[in-house]
C-alpha positions in Angstrom: 5.8 5.9 -0.8 8.3 6.0 2.2 8.8 2.3 1.9 10.2 2.5 -1.9 13.4 3.8 -0.1 13.9 1.0 2.0 16.5 -0.6 -0.2 18.1 2.5 -1.8 19.5 4.9 0.5 19.6 7.5 -2.4 15.8 7.5 -2.8 15.0 7.3 0.5 17.1 10.5 1.0 15.6 12.1 -1.8 11.9 11.4 -0.3 12.9 12.4 3.3 13.9 16.0 1.8 11.0 16.3 -0.1 8.4 15.3 2.6 10.4 17.0 5.6 12.2 19.8 4.2 9.8 21.4 1.5 6.9 23.2 2.6 3.6 23.0 0.3 2.3 26.2 -1.2 -0.4 28.2 0.6 -4.0 28.3 -0.7 -4.7 31.5 1.2 -2.3 34.3 2.9 -3.7 33.4 6.2 -3.2 29.8 5.9 0.1 28.5 7.9 3.1 26.9 5.9 2.6 23.1 6.1 5.4 20.8 5.5 4.3 17.8 3.1 4.8 15.4 5.2 2.2 17.0 7.6 -0.3 17.1 4.9 0.1 13.4 4.1 -0.3 12.5 7.7 -3.7 14.4 8.1 -5.2 13.4 4.8 -4.9 9.6 4.6 -2.6 6.6 5.8 -1.1 4.5 3.0 -1.4 0.8 3.8 0.1 -1.0 1.1 2.0 -0.2 -2.2 1.8 -2.2 -5.0 3.6 -2.0 -8.4 1.9 -3.0 -11.5 4.0 -4.0 -14.5 2.5 -4.1 -18.0 2.6 -7.7 -19.4 4.0 -8.5 -22.8 1.8 -8.7 -25.6 2.3 -11.6 -27.9 0.4 -10.1 -30.6 2.2 -6.6 -30.8 4.5 -5.5 -33.4 6.9 -2.8 -33.5 4.9 -0.6 -35.5 2.1 -0.5 -33.3 4.4 1.4 -30.6 2.8 4.5 -31.8 -0.9 3.2 -32.4 -3.0 5.6 -30.1 -6.5 4.4 -31.6 -9.3 4.2 -29.1 -9.5 1.0 -29.5 -5.9 0.2 -28.3 -6.0 3.0 -25.5 -9.0 1.2 -23.9 -7.9 -2.2 -24.3 -4.9 -1.0 -22.5 -7.1 0.6 -19.9 -8.9 -2.9 -19.2 -5.8 -4.8 -19.1 -4.7 -2.2 -16.5 -7.8 -3.0 -14.3 -7.5 -6.6 -14.6 -3.9 -6.4 -13.6 -4.2 -4.3 -10.7 -7.5 -6.8 -9.7 -5.2 -9.7 -9.7 -2.7 -8.1 -7.3 
């Protein structure tokens, strides 16, 4: 997430403000306040960020933009899995 701001100073500033200046809500009153960056560092390490773009579908038509049938949604999910694996 931090590397997303490498090319854009405005995005980098927003990310840093969230990570460094803001505190996450406490789960219990006895828990101390933690910054979001501290929670991320303690939880996991992000090694690589991959952006997945949906490919144009030559079979689609303009009226199908509101097609939320289970068949269409399942096909889109499957295409997403395949696109993620191909990266």
